[in-house]
Structures are given as structure tokens and as C-alpha cells.
N, C-alpha and C positions, 0 to 999 in steps of 0.2 A: 148687481143693476140693470135693470131690465126695462128699458126703452125703447122707442120708436124715437126717430131723429124729428119725427112732425108733432110726436108729444112732448119733447122738449122743445118746442120751438112754441108751443100752446104754453107748457107750465113758465118760461123764459118771454113770452111779449116776443120773443126775438121771429125773423123773418126764414123763410124758408128756400130751399130752390134745389131742385132735382127731386129724382124718385124718395120716397120713404122707407127709411129701413134699421129694422133690429137694431140695437147695439148694447152691449153687456158686459164693456169693460174699457175703458178709457184712457189714453198715453197723452205724453206732451211732446218726448223724445223722440224725434222722427225715426232714432236708430233703433225703435220699437215698432214701426211699420213695418211688415215683411209678410203681409199677403193675406193677416191672420183675419179669417171671418169677425164680424160683431163688434169691431174694432171701430172703436169714434178716435179720432186726432182732436186734441184740442188747441190753437195755435195760440201763440202770444210773443210778445218780447221779454226776453231773459237776458241775464248779462250770457260773456262767452263763460262755457267752451258752448253752450244751448245756440244760442245767439235769437236771432229772429226769426221762428220759423216758420213764421206766414209767407216768408219770401221764399219756403222750398214747398210751396203749396202746388204751384201748375205744372212745374216739371214732376214732381216725384212722388206726389200723394192725390193730388184733388180725384183723380180717377179711377185711386186704388181703394180708399178706403171714405166713409161719410167721415164731416171733421168739421167743427166749432171755429167760428170767426169772428172779426172784427173789423174787418177789412170787404170788400165787393167780393162776389164768387165769381171763381175761377174755372167752374165746370164740376162736375159729379154730383155729390148731396150736402149741401151746405147749411147749417144752421148761423145766422145773422146776425149779431147782437154787438149792442156795445160793449159789451165784456165778457170774455170769458171766465175770467175768475168768476163771476158775478154769476152766470149760465152754470159753473161747474157746483156752485153751493146752493143754487137752487134745486139743482137735482140730488144733489146730495141730502136735502132736507126733505125731499119728498122722499113718502112709502117705495116707492119705487126703484128710489137711487140706493135703501141704506139695507143692510146687511139684516134681512128677520132675521128675531131669535138670539142673534149674535150678541155677547157680553162686552162693553165699549168699556174701555177704563184712556182716561187722560192722564198724560206724565207732564210735570215740569219738574226740573232738573237741569243743573249745569255742570257737573259732574257724572260724563259719561250715561246720558241719558239713553243711549242706544242701548246701553247694556241694561239696564234698569229694566227699560219695554222689553225686552226679551225674556228676564229671570220673571215679572210680574205676568207673562202671558204662560210661561209653564207653572207658573205657581196656579195660575188659576187654571189648567187644563189643557194647553194651546201644547203642539208637537214636540217632543223635544227634540227633533232630527232637523228641524232648518237648518239653514247654511246660517251662520253666523256670518259680518264683515265688519270687521275689524279697522283700524286706521284712518286715513284720516278723514273729515265729513265729508266731502266732494267725492269719494267716492262709494258713499252710502243714498247719493241726494246730489242731484243737479243743481250746482251753485242757482241762488237766485228763484227757487221754486217753493221757499217754505211755505209760502203763503197757499201755495196748492196742495200741501202737505195733507190736511184732511180731510176735503173733499173728497180726493184720488182716492184718502186708504177706505172713507166709508164705498165712495162707487166701485172700488174693484176686490172689495172685503168677500169672501163667503162666508154663510150662515154656521161652519162649523167649528172655528176657530175663536177664538176671544179677539178682540180686534183693540191691538194698543198701541195707542199712538201720540207723540210725545209734541203737544202745542205750541205754538208758534209762538213766541216772545222776541223775537230782535227787532220785531216790526209794532209800533204803539198801536195799542187797540186791537190785534189781531188774539192777542190771546185769548180777550172774553169771546171772539167774534167766533173763534174755534171750540171755546168751550160751549157755547148754544149751541152750533152745530150738531156736536160730537154726541150730546145731550148724554153724558158719561153714566157710569152705573158705579166706578170710582175713579175717584180722585186722586191721583198721587201727587203729591206736594216734596220733593225729596230734598228739599234746600232753599233759603235764598240767599242765595252764592255772590261773591263780591264779584262775576261778572254782571247782574241785573245790577248790584250796585254800585256798580261802575259806570253802567250805560244811562241810569235813573233815578240814581240814589236810593237813599233809603226809603224817604216817602215814595217815592215813584214806585219800587219795587214791590212794595207792601199795597200800593193802588192797582198796580196790574194784579196783585197776586189776589184781591175782595172784589177786583172786574172780573177775574173768571172765577169764585165762587159765589158771583151773584148772578155768573149765568147759568149756575149746573140747581139740579132740581132741588125738592128737598129731601128727595130719597135717596139721594149722591152720600156715596159712601166716604170720607176726606181721610187718607192717611196722609200724617205727618211725623217728622221727627221729634221727639222732645224735646222741651225748648222752644219750640215754636207757637206753644198753645196761645201766649199772654199775646201777643201780636195780634193772633188768628181766630183765638174763638168767638169774637162779637160777629164776625163775620159768615164762622163755620154751622154756627147757631142754628136752626133745630135740625139739621143735617146727623145724622150719625160720624163721631172722630175720632179716628185710633190711631194710639202713638207709639212710636216704639226709639229704644235706644243702644245704640253698640255702642260697645266699650270694650275692656281688657280687664282682666281676671290677676288675681297675683300669679296664677302660674303662666301669666304671657298668651293666655287665651282669647281671642275673641269672642267675646258675648255679646248677647242680644237679650232688652226685655221688650217686651210687649205690654200696652194696655190694650186691651180690644172691646169697647164698648165698656169701662171699668171690671173689666176681666182680664189678670195678670199671669203674665208668667213670663220663667227666665232660663235659660241654657245658653252653653255653647255654640258656636258657628265653626261648620267643619271649614276653616281656612287656613291659611300659613301665608309670609309675607308675599309672596307672589300672586297671592289672590285678595290681598286684604285691600285694595282697591275697589273690590266689589262688597265689602260688607255692609255700606249703606245702601246700595241695589239690592243685595239678598235681604236684608234688613224689610225694607219697603216689600218687599215681593213675599214674604211671608204674612207681614201682618194683615197685608190685601187679602191674602189667601184666607187668613182668620178671622177676620172681617165679614167675610161669604162662605163661612162656616168647610172652608178646603186646607184641613188639616191633615196632620199624620205623618209617619212612615213613607207614604208614595210624594207626597207634595216635598216634604223633608229632598228625597232623593233624587226628585226633577230639579230643583234648586240648585242642588249641590252640583247633578251632572253639569248643569246648564255653566254654572261657575265652572266649571274646570274646562271645557270646551272653548269658552270665552278667554280665558287663561292663557291657556293651551295656544289659541290662535292671534297670542298676542306674543308670546315667549318664543324665537327661535336661538340657535344652537349654531354657532359657526364652529368651523374645520378642527379651529383648536380650542375651544372648548369654552369661546368667548357665547355667553346668555345675553340677548339684547331683547328690552323688552318694548317689545312696538307699542308705546301710547300715543301715537299720533292723531288719536281722537282726541288727545288732550288738549282743546285749545283754549278754554278762561284758564287765570289767574285760578280760583280754587281747585280746577282738574289736574294743571300743572302741578299746585301746591301736593295735592292727594298721590299724584305719581312720585312727586320724589321725596315724600313719607313713608310710603311704601319700600322705596329703595333703601332708604334711610335704615329703616329695620330688617333688611336684609341682612344677613349673616354671609357676607362674601371677601372675596380677600384684596379686591378693589370693584373701587364703584365709581360709573360717572353717572353725568347727567349732561345730555345736551339736547337743549332748551330753545329752541325757536319762537319768534314773538306769539302774542296773545292776541285774542280777537276782540276784546273788551273794549265798549266804549270807548269817545272820545277824551272819559273822564278819571281816566284809568292811570295814577302817577308814578309813573317812570323811577321813583322810587318803589311802587311794589313790586314790580318786575325784578327787581334788583332785589326786593328783598328776597323770593325766590331761592338766587344763588346764595345768599345770608347762609339760609335755610339748610340750603342742600352743602353749604362748608362747615357748618358747624357739625354734621353728622356723620362728618368723617369724606363725604362725595364731591367726587372732583366736578366742579360745576362749569361747562362750557356754554358760551351765549353763540347761536348760530343765527343772524345779524336781527336787527332792530331794538338790538339792548341798547341799557343808557351804559355811561362811563361808569369805570370801575370795575368793571369785569373784565374776564378772560371770554377771549374771541375766539372764534372759530378763524381760520387762515381763508383753507380750502380745503371744502367736504370732501373730494376723493381724496386726499394726504390724509386727513382725520379719520376718516372710515378705517382706511390702509391702519393707521395707526392702534385706533380703539380694536380692530381685528386681532390685533396682535400682542391685546394687551394680556393674554394668557388663561391657561385654564382658572376657572373659578371665579373671575370677572365676569358685570354684570355692567350693561351698559345701559341706559336709560332714554328713550326717544319721546319728549312730548315737546307741543305748540305747533308753531305753524310756517310756512315761510319757504322759499324756497333752496334755502340751505341747509336745514332741520330736513327736507322733504326728498335730498340730493344724498347727503350722510343714509339718511334711511333707506334708499333705492340701493345705496352700493354694498352698504351692511348685509343688506335681507338679498340680495344677486348672488351672497357668500352661503348665507344660508343650508344647513346641511337640511334636504329634504323630509315630510314629515311622516311620517310611520302613518 
């Protein structure tokens, strides 16, 4: 972006105090305010740990950088309006706030959307050496800031890389508003998973998807898994629609079938059991690439290399040979099922699934949670509930004790960690503290 604070005030109809300043980046975390030139700080009230950032203005921020605020002026340069979020969205919708010429991609998915976004980015020509950030969602994004994700992504993105951003489906009405603001060249709907059905019901999930599609332009390429056409085609038309299907052949290989505007192709995905959790994301990325005429060995190699990096970042080896698959990013029923299924397919001497609560909506039935442990048991996986699960399951008694016992499970054992909650994260922290350094 490239604004002056006075231009922002004029654009948003807000008040302006102090001298006008040039701003080229926005931050909402006070920890990012380190004296950087051309930084604009956006204050707002957030849940912990960020808290009400406007309370830190007077002593720490106001005299250092210009800021957006909903409260009275406390010095320095301020743009003052009734809603920080509305001001940011207005800025991101203006040509001065959008990355000129950047390819824009919106992602809707419940199973590892962060990984799908990374694979889409490299398939569409993005750099392959950027840091990857597995682990709990709040290690990638400050809790409570989902509503700011798309405007901040637009305002802070450079023009030389594709912009791939996950649309906010957690709050009603936000997904459509995000799609309208992003105006994506490509929309990827990776699934209509149990999380969305649990939160809004089947009809609500479809209505939200309809809302997103209605906000996209007529030239937006829409990528969906095969099988969703019957539900979504009436809303996708007349936009170009492309599908993919991930499966398994007789040799046990993971396969991918693409239908890109009626042109079909099939092949094997270079993956193994530890990377199979990424198969759907790989399929979406390669389909999006094909839709924009980005195919060939270079694209395949980039997606494969990023898949390897993502998996390597989640797999940790303990001194006695136990492998820990850190899927603490998997916080929905669908994502946890995927993590357990990948473990069930993995040939190991012993397999353990430590499963924390899921963050699906209030209509998610307790029986659905318990069914995941039933799936694990049926596949020969020892499933242990780390808090928040129902009756009839084996519960974790003490996180540190359990972690130490798992670490001593022996060479060839595999432990997957998935879900949320303090107990699950305590086991994770203990196990990862023992892990051997990555080369």
C-alpha cells in the first residue's frame, strides 16, 4: 500500500490529528511496533493475549508511529473513526492499498488450510524458500484477528508474489465480505467439512459458500473437489469451474485426476503415508496451476518440494527413535479424522493418537468426537483423549507423565498429536522439547 494518513482520513471519512505521514505497512500487534518507518498501527479490542491495544497507545505507541483508532486522540498522528476494521477494509479496497498486478487467490477449507495456501502459492509461481509455520493456529495468527486477515493481507502484500489468503468462515457474513474485498482471480473450495456443517448445518454451509461465490467476479476460476458439483454448480456458473479427485490405485499409490475446463488428466502424486494428509491440498494446488496454464515439471517439483518441507516441519524424532507427528494445526473434526487416517495407513511398530478437543461449533455432537477414537481403535491405533472428550474413552491423566511414556515407546513407534486444549499442548511442548535438532 502507499497512502498518507490524510488520504486515509479523506477516503474513510474519518478525522485526522497531527502531521500527515506516509504509510506503507499496517500492524495490529503492538509487538511489531519497533520504530519502523512508514508503519501504521491499527488499534482495536481483541481477545487475549493481544488485548485492547488502544490502551497501550499513550505511553508506548502514539508518539512513535501514526495510528488508526476508535478512541480520542492521545498525541502523534491519528486517523480517528468509528471502526478500525471498516477503515482497513476501505483502504484495502482502494487502488492505493491493493498489490498492483499480484495474482489473488481465496481459500476455503477446514483441513489444513494454511498448508493448502502454501502449496497454492508455490504452484502459482511463488517463492519456495519462505518459512513454513506448522503447529497450533495461534502460532500463525493472533487469536481473534480473523476479521482482519484479508484486509491486512492485501495492504501488506508486495506485487511480485501471488497472494493466497484463507477466507474467514468462522463469523457469519465475513466469508462473502472477504471474497468481495479480495476479488480473487482463483477461488479454491477445498472441502465442505464437518466443522462448517457442525457450526451452521448443511444448509447454512451451502448458503455461506453461495455467498462467497456470489461475491466473486464472472471470470474467477473456481477449483473444487470432484463430488461437489451437484451442490455448487448452480452458483458457480458462469465462472470457469475445475475439479480434482484424490484416490488410491491398486498399487497403493495416491492418485490425482484433474478436470480443467473439460480437459482431463490423471497421474500419481509423489507422496507417502506421512505426507498423505497433504494429498487434498496438493490436488487443489496442481488443479489451480493447470487452470492458469501453469503445468509441467517445474510446477510439480515446486509442489512436491513444499509438501516435503511442510511434512518435515511437522515430523520430529525423539532420541529413542519415536517419531512425533505434530498435527496440532488440526483443530476441526475433519482435520483430526484426516490426521488419524494418515497414521492408520502408516506401517509402524506402535501407533498412538493423542487427541485434544476440537473447536467445531456448539452443534458438534459429542458422539462425533468419540467416533474419531473409535476409528483409531479399529485401525490398531491407541487413541487417548487429552481433555474435553466424552465418556467411554481413555483419558490422559497427566500430560508430562504421558509424554515421558510416549517418548519411551521404542524405536519405530509413531505418535500423532491433533486437536486443541491445554493438555494436548502440554504433551506437545514436552515431546518437542526432547526432539532431536533438525538438520
